[in-house]
Every structure is written in structure tokens, then in C-alpha cells.
C-alpha positions in Angstrom: 0.0 0.0 0.0 2.9 2.4 0.5 3.4 2.7 -3.2 -0.2 3.5 -3.9 -0.8 7.1 -5.0 -3.6 9.5 -4.0 -4.7 9.6 -7.7 -5.1 5.9 -7.7 -7.2 5.9 -4.6 -9.3 8.7 -6.0 -10.0 6.6 -9.2 -10.7 3.5 -7.2 -13.2 5.4 -4.9 -15.0 6.7 -8.0 -15.2 3.2 -9.5 -16.5 1.7 -6.2 -19.1 4.5 -5.8 -20.3 4.5 -9.4 -19.9 0.8 -10.1 -18.4 1.4 -13.5 -15.0 2.2 -15.1 -16.7 4.2 -17.8 -18.6 6.4 -15.4 -15.5 6.9 -13.2 -13.5 8.0 -16.2 -16.2 10.5 -17.3 -16.4 11.9 -13.8 -12.7 12.3 -13.5 -12.1 13.4 -17.1 -9.7 10.5 -17.7 -9.6 8.0 -20.6 -10.6 4.5 -19.8 -7.1 3.1 -20.6 -5.7 5.5 -18.0 -8.2 4.4 -15.4 -7.5 0.7 -16.1 -3.8 1.2 -15.9 -4.0 3.0 -12.6 -6.3 0.4 -11.0 -3.9 -2.4 -12.2 -1.0 -0.6 -10.5 -3.1 -0.1 -7.3 -4.1 -3.8 -7.3 -0.4 -4.7 -7.6 0.5 -2.3 -4.7 -2.2 -3.9 -2.5 -1.3 -7.4 -3.5 -4.9 -8.6 -3.4 -7.8 -8.5 -6.0 -9.9 -5.5 -5.4 -12.9 -6.4 -7.6 -14.6 -9.0 -9.7 -16.3 -8.2 -13.0 -19.3 -10.4 -13.8 -20.7 -9.4 -17.2 -20.7 -5.6 -17.1 -21.2 -5.3 -13.4 -18.3 -4.7 -10.9 -18.4 -6.4 -7.5 -15.8 -5.3 -4.9 -14.0 -8.0 -2.9 -13.7 -7.7 0.9 -10.3 -6.1 0.5 -11.8 -3.8 -2.2 -14.6 -2.7 0.2 -12.2 -1.9 2.9 -10.0 0.0 0.5 -13.0 2.0 -0.7 -13.8 3.0 2.8 -10.2 4.0 3.5 -10.0 6.0 0.3 -13.1 8.0 1.2 -11.7 8.8 4.6 -8.5 10.0 3.0 -10.3 12.1 0.4 -12.5 13.6 3.1 -9.6 14.5 5.3 -7.8 16.2 2.3 -11.0 18.1 1.5 -11.2 19.3 5.1 -7.6 20.6 4.7 -8.5 22.3 1.5 -11.4 24.0 3.3 -9.2 25.2 6.1 -6.7 26.6 3.6 -9.6 28.2 1.6 -10.9 29.9 4.8 -7.5 31.4 5.3 -7.3 32.6 1.7 -10.8 33.9 1.7 -12.4 33.7 -1.8 -9.1 34.0 -3.7 -9.1 30.2 -4.1 -11.4 27.3 -3.5 -13.8 24.8 -5.0 -17.6 24.7 -5.3 -19.5 21.5 -6.1 -23.2 22.1 -7.0 -25.7 19.4 -8.1 -29.1 20.4 -9.4 -32.3 18.6 -10.5 -32.9 18.5 -14.2 -35.3 21.5 -14.6 -32.8 23.8 -12.7 -30.4 23.5 -15.6 -32.4 26.2 -17.3 -31.1 28.9 -14.9 -28.3 27.3 -12.7 -25.5 27.8 -15.3 -26.3 31.5 -15.6 -26.1 31.9 -11.9 -22.9 30.0 -11.7 -21.4 32.2 -14.5 -22.2 35.4 -12.7 -20.7 34.0 -9.5 -17.6 32.9 -11.3 -17.1 36.4 -12.8 -17.2 37.8 -9.3 -14.9 35.1 -7.9 -12.6 33.8 -10.7 -10.4 31.9 -8.3 -13.2 29.6 -7.4 -13.2 26.3 -9.3 -16.8 25.4 -10.0 -18.4 22.0 -11.0 -22.1 21.5 -11.9 -23.9 18.2 -11.9 -27.3 18.0 -13.6 -29.4 14.9 -12.8 -32.8 13.6 -11.8 -34.3 13.8 -8.3 -33.5 10.2 -7.4 -29.8 10.6 -8.2 -29.7 13.9 -6.3 -31.0 12.0 -3.3 -28.2 9.5 -3.7 -25.6 12.2 -4.0 -26.8 13.8 -0.8 -26.5 10.6 1.2 -23.0 10.0 -0.4 -21.9 13.6 0.5 -20.7 14.2 -3.0 -21.5 17.9 -3.3 -21.5 21.2 -1.4 -24.9 22.5 -2.3 -28.0 21.3 -4.1 -30.8 23.1 -6.0 -34.0 21.1 -5.7 -37.7 21.8 -6.3 -39.1 20.5 -3.0 -36.9 19.3 0.0 -36.9 15.6 0.9 -36.2 14.2 4.3 -36.2 17.1 6.7 -33.8 15.2 9.0 -31.2 15.0 6.2 -31.4 18.4 4.5 -31.3 22.0 5.5 -33.1 23.8 2.7 -34.1 27.4 2.0 -36.5 28.7 -0.6 -35.2 31.4 -2.8 -37.6 31.8 -5.8 -40.9 30.6 -7.1 -41.3 27.6 -9.5 -44.7 27.9 -11.1 -46.0 24.7 -12.8 -48.1 25.4 -15.9 -50.4 23.2 -18.0 -49.1 23.1 -21.6 -50.8 21.9 -24.7 -50.4 22.0 -28.5 -51.2 25.4 -29.9 -54.1 24.0 -31.9 -55.6 22.2 -28.9 -59.4 22.6 -28.5 -58.8 24.0 -24.9 -56.2 26.6 -26.1 -57.5 30.1 -25.5 -60.4 29.1 -23.3 -60.7 30.7 -19.8 -61.1 28.9 -16.4 -60.9 25.4 -17.7 -62.3 23.0 -15.1 -59.9 20.4 -13.5 -62.5 17.7 -14.2 -62.2 18.5 -17.9 -58.4 18.4 -17.8 -58.5 15.0 -16.2 -60.0 13.5 -19.3 -57.0 14.7 -21.4 -54.1 12.3 -22.1 -51.1 13.5 -20.0 -47.4 13.3 -20.8 -45.4 13.2 -17.5 -41.9 12.6 -16.0 -40.9 9.5 -14.3 -42.5 8.3 -11.0 -41.4 10.3 -8.0 -40.5 13.5 -9.9 -41.4 16.7 -8.1 -43.7 17.9 -10.9 -45.6 14.7 -11.2 -46.1 14.5 -7.4 -47.5 18.0 -7.4 -50.0 17.1 -10.2 -51.1 13.9 -8.6 -51.6 15.7 -5.2 -53.8 18.4 -6.9 -55.9 15.9 -8.7 -56.2 13.6 -5.7 -57.4 16.5 -3.5 -60.4 16.9 -5.9 -61.0 13.2 -6.1 -59.7 13.0 -9.7 -56.9 10.9 -11.4 -55.2 12.2 -14.5 -54.8 9.9 -17.5 -51.1 9.3 -17.9 -50.6 8.4 -21.5 -46.8 8.5 -21.8 -43.8 8.7 -19.4 -40.8 10.6 -20.6 -37.4 11.1 -19.2 -36.7 14.8 -19.9 -38.5 18.1 -20.2 -37.4 18.6 -23.7 -38.9 15.2 -24.7 -42.2 16.2 -23.1 -42.2 19.5 -24.9 -41.6 18.0 -28.2 -44.2 15.4 -27.6 -46.7 18.1 -26.8 -45.9 20.0 -30.0 -46.4 16.7 -31.8 -50.0 16.5 -30.5 -49.4 13.5 -28.3 -51.0 15.0 -25.2 -50.8 17.8 -22.6 -48.4 18.1 -19.7 -47.4 20.2 -16.7 -43.9 21.8 -16.7 -42.1 24.5 -14.9 -42.3 28.0 -16.3 -38.5 28.0 -16.5 -38.8 25.6 -19.4 -40.7 28.1 -21.4 -38.4 31.0 -20.5 -35.5 29.0 -21.6 -36.9 28.0 -25.0 -38.8 31.1 -26.1 -40.5 30.9 -29.4 -42.0 27.5 -30.5 -43.3 26.8 -27.1 -46.7 25.0 -26.5 -49.8 27.0 -25.5 -50.3 27.7 -21.8 -53.8 26.6 -20.7 -55.9 28.7 -18.2 -56.9 25.9 -15.8 -58.5 26.3 -12.4 -56.0 25.5 -9.7 -53.0 26.5 -11.9 -50.3 27.5 -11.8 -49.2 25.2 -9.0 -46.7 27.4 -7.2 -43.7 25.5 -5.8 -40.3 26.9 -4.9 -36.7 26.3 -5.8 -34.6 25.6 -2.8 -30.9 25.8 -2.1 -29.9 22.9 0.2 -27.1 21.1 1.9 -26.8 18.1 4.1 -27.8 18.9 7.7 -24.7 19.3 9.8 -22.3 19.8 6.9 -19.7 22.3 7.4 -19.9 24.6 4.4 -16.8 25.9 2.8 -16.2 29.7 2.3 -17.0 29.2 -1.4 -20.3 27.4 -0.7 -21.4 29.9 1.9 -20.6 32.7 -0.6 -22.6 31.1 -3.4 -25.5 30.4 -1.2 -25.7 34.1 -0.1 -25.2 35.1 -3.7 -28.1 33.1 -4.8 -30.4 34.4 -2.1 -29.4 38.0 -2.8 -29.9 37.5 -6.5 -33.4 36.1 -5.9 -34.4 39.1 -3.8 -33.2 41.5 -6.5 -35.1 39.8 -9.4 -38.1 38.1 -7.7 -41.5 40.0 -8.0 -42.1 39.3 -4.4 -40.2 38.4 -1.3 -39.0 34.8 -1.3 -40.6 32.4 1.0 -39.0 31.8 4.4 -37.0 28.8 5.3 -38.9 25.6 4.5 -38.2 22.1 5.7 -40.8 20.1 3.7 -41.3 16.4 3.7 -42.1 16.4 0.0 -39.7 14.7 -2.3 -37.8 16.8 -4.9 
């Protein structure tokens, strides 16, 4: 083990966490041959097999599991050291790791760009993924901050609302209901719905609204991205509910917004971090930057701190 390098441990930790050489190479911006070579050297330094590959799936050996735990401890210790140094240096240097749910990708890069111009010495990384993977990243403590729609697990997360996230009913521009006023929710329930995967924040909000009125929407198709849903709407496959941020991002060529009783459903975007986590100077600065920016641009004062039990 004395001849193992930190880089090798970092690579192995990524493989153990992600369960894939390919995903580890993508996360670390390395080629697969480089990853394979470093793991081969690490295995030689340990002197014991670290994993077994059955088909396309990687299974860690007992020695591999122990090494993965050790690698995480070493990486965490060095990150704490980096944090201490960054606090001494202020915002001249540091690192910010941000993960956001899919819909937040329409505005998060702009905010990060503005923050980076103010603090060019801060190295920034942004991970865009779905709600389920964000939850996994929180439990694995992979990031500094998260932008989510609705907080999940109030004992795990400390979340603060910073801006509204209105959910709108969208339909093809030539839909019979387009242009009508005060459409009843009962009428909407008869329309074919295009929705995100089970457990998404938008889908949960829609299901809750319909259930409160004793109704159940007709889910015609399940799609994995907002862009796919938008294109399916434009193709006439059905109607859907999406965040207003999707329309702001895409501009012309958007579907029609229906005037439905009970809509828009107003949710909020939250900036969150694992409860008890010691935030770095960079993370604290970005959090405050985000809250200040929201106050300047929001039409009304952002909601106070919320600790909701809803899922993101």
C-alpha cells in the first residue's frame, strides 16, 4: 500500500461508488485506458484482488470494500484541509460543487457564470441529474450545495426557498382548450397526460392536486426529460405540466399555456445542503449570492425557510 498514490485511490473510490470504469473515467475526465492502468497498479500495490467483473457489473471484494472506505476517509480528510486553507485565503481560491435537479439546468449555469465572474479563483463544478440521483448524491456527501424543487427528508437536508417555481399546463397550440378561460380540472382529467418518471417533483404536485379533488389524471406516456415532453406536446401526443422556467429557456416555439382552475401550482426552488455539513467559504458565498440575486429579481419576497417532507 505504501506505493499507492492518491490519484489511484481517487480513481478506485469513483469506481467503487459508481460501479463502472466508464462512469468513473467520465467523472474524473480521464480516458478508460488510464483508469484501467492506474487500477492495475493499485491492485499490484495492495497485493490482493480489489474487484470481480461479472458481465458488465463490478463487485468489490472484501479487500476492495475496505480500501474504498479508506479511500473515502483520505479524500474527506484532504477536502477538510482544502477547506481550512480556503478559509485562510478567503475567496481567492477554493472549490464549489453544485448538483441540481434537471429543470434547474435552465437557470443554474447563468447563476454560476455570474458567481464565477465575481470570484474567478473559485473552481466550479455542476452536476445535472434527476431527483433520485440527487438524493443518492446527498447521502453520499458528493457535493457542497443542491438546487432542488421540494426538499426531501427534513432530518437529512437544510433547505431554504429562494424563488418561485410555477408549474403550468401546456398543450399543442391548436388544442381545443387553447384560448379558453377557467378550464375545469375535471375536464383536464379527461385529457391524455405526458409526464416525467415516477417520483419527480412535478408529477407529485400534479397527482396531489388531482387527488385533492377526487380525480386521477390519465397518464398516456412517461418521458425522461422536459425537452422530450415539450416535443411530444408539440407533436400533438397530449398535454403536460412543466415548470415556467422551461418556457423562459426555450422562447418561441413553445406550447400553449392553458388557463386551468388550480393552476399555476406554485412550488419553490430551494438551495440545500446536508444537515450538519460544514460549508466551505465558497459554498457559503454562493448560497448568499443566490439568495441575494433572488431578492433582487423576484417579483415578491422569497418564502422563508422551509423544511418540507415532500420529495424533490
